[in-house]
C-alpha positions as CSV (number, residue, x, y, z in Angstrom):
1,M,-44.9,185.2,-28.7
2,E,-41.9,185.9,-26.5
3,R,-39.6,188.6,-27.7
4,T,-35.9,188.4,-27.5
5,L,-33.2,191.0,-27.7
6,K,-31.3,191.5,-30.9
7,N,-27.6,190.9,-30.4
8,E,-28.4,189.1,-27.1
9,K,-25.1,187.2,-27.1
10,S,-23.1,190.5,-27.6
11,Y,-24.9,192.2,-24.8
12,R,-24.5,189.2,-22.5
13,N,-20.7,189.2,-23.2
14,L,-20.7,193.0,-22.5
15,F,-22.2,192.4,-19.0
16,L,-19.8,189.5,-18.3
17,I,-16.9,191.8,-19.2
18,A,-18.3,194.6,-17.1
19,A,-18.7,192.1,-14.2
20,L,-15.2,190.8,-14.5
21,Y,-13.8,194.3,-14.8
22,D,-15.5,195.5,-11.7
23,F,-14.8,192.3,-9.7
24,I,-11.1,192.4,-10.5
25,L,-10.7,196.2,-10.1
26,G,-12.6,196.2,-6.8
27,L,-10.7,193.2,-5.4
28,V,-7.3,194.5,-6.5
29,F,-7.9,198.0,-5.0
30,F,-9.4,196.5,-1.8
31,V,-6.4,194.4,-1.1
32,F,-3.5,196.2,-2.9
33,L,-4.3,199.9,-3.1
34,P,-1.5,200.9,-0.6
35,F,1.0,199.0,-2.8
36,F,-0.2,200.8,-6.0
37,F,-0.2,204.2,-4.4
38,E,3.3,203.9,-2.8
39,N,5.1,201.8,-5.5
40,V,3.4,202.6,-8.8
41,F,1.9,206.1,-8.3
42,K,4.6,207.2,-5.9
43,I,2.3,209.0,-3.6
44,P,1.3,208.2,0.0
45,A,-1.6,205.8,0.5
46,P,-4.7,207.2,2.1
47,N,-4.5,207.3,5.9
48,Y,-7.5,205.1,6.6
49,P,-8.0,201.8,4.8
50,G,-11.8,202.1,5.3
51,F,-12.0,205.0,2.9
52,Y,-10.5,203.2,-0.1
53,Q,-11.8,199.7,0.9
54,A,-15.4,201.0,1.0
55,A,-15.0,202.5,-2.5
56,A,-13.3,199.3,-3.7
57,A,-16.1,197.2,-2.2
58,F,-18.7,199.3,-4.0
59,V,-16.9,198.7,-7.3
60,F,-16.9,194.9,-6.5
61,V,-20.6,195.0,-5.7
62,M,-21.4,196.7,-9.0
63,G,-19.5,193.7,-10.6
64,V,-22.0,191.4,-8.8
65,G,-24.8,193.5,-10.2
66,F,-23.5,193.2,-13.8
67,Y,-23.1,189.5,-13.3
68,F,-26.8,189.4,-12.4
69,V,-27.5,191.2,-15.6
70,Y,-25.3,188.8,-17.5
71,R,-27.3,185.9,-16.0
72,N,-30.7,187.4,-16.9
73,M,-30.8,190.6,-19.0
74,Y,-34.6,190.5,-19.0
75,Q,-35.1,190.6,-15.3
76,N,-32.2,192.8,-14.3
77,A,-32.3,195.8,-16.7
78,D,-32.7,198.3,-13.8
79,I,-29.3,197.2,-12.5
80,V,-27.9,198.6,-15.7
81,K,-29.5,202.0,-15.0
82,L,-27.9,201.9,-11.5
83,G,-24.6,201.0,-13.1
84,I,-24.8,204.0,-15.4
85,V,-25.3,206.3,-12.5
86,F,-22.5,204.7,-10.6
87,K,-20.1,205.0,-13.6
88,V,-21.1,208.6,-14.4
89,V,-20.4,209.6,-10.8
90,Y,-17.1,207.8,-10.7
91,A,-16.0,209.2,-14.1
92,T,-17.0,212.7,-13.1
93,L,-15.1,212.5,-9.8
94,A,-12.1,210.9,-11.4
95,F,-11.7,213.5,-14.2
96,Y,-12.2,216.4,-11.7
97,Y,-9.5,215.1,-9.3
98,V,-7.1,214.1,-12.1
99,F,-7.4,217.5,-13.8
100,F,-7.8,219.8,-10.9
101,Q,-6.3,218.0,-7.8
102,D,-3.3,216.2,-9.2
103,M,-4.7,212.7,-8.7
104,P,-2.8,210.0,-10.7
105,V,-3.8,209.9,-14.3
106,I,-4.6,206.1,-14.1
107,F,-7.9,207.1,-12.4
108,S,-8.9,209.1,-15.5
109,I,-8.2,206.0,-17.6
110,F,-10.6,204.1,-15.4
111,G,-13.1,207.0,-15.9
112,A,-12.7,206.8,-19.7
113,L,-13.3,203.0,-19.6
114,D,-16.4,203.7,-17.6
115,I,-17.6,206.1,-20.2
116,I,-17.2,203.4,-22.8
117,F,-19.2,201.0,-20.7
118,I,-21.9,203.7,-20.3
119,V,-22.2,204.1,-24.0
120,F,-22.7,200.3,-24.5
121,F,-25.1,200.2,-21.6
122,L,-27.2,202.9,-23.2
123,F,-27.2,200.9,-26.4
124,Y,-28.5,197.9,-24.5
125,L,-31.2,199.9,-22.7
126,R,-32.3,201.4,-26.0
127,A,-32.5,197.9,-27.6
128,Y,-34.2,196.5,-24.5
129,R,-36.9,199.2,-24.5
130,K,-37.4,198.8,-28.3
131,E,-37.5,195.0,-28.4
132,I,-38.7,193.8,-25.1
133,Q,-40.9,196.5,-23.6
134,I,-43.3,196.9,-26.5
């Protein structure tokens, strides 16, 4: 008998939302970060585009990973673990730099959203272990 995950549709939607969030955020910051820094945050953009474009590309790539999970939650559960690590690192850095280095507050909002994703990803992993890996 093949086991299926309780609330599969909800988890699938979670990973689609996570994928779209990271796709859009990564793409927008890859292309438009100087505009946001100079016109919205009112601070100078980083000197070298490679710094922020590499970070934005990593965010976009995590979106690809979450899309893989959306497509097959049973085969790609380890991507969720990697996503948790990625989001913990980002949130930690964002909160540190916002609170101690005067980075724009918007970055802590992204960190808070990542913490919300982390919580739901942990619910998924718990359900996955309980229902699928038995």
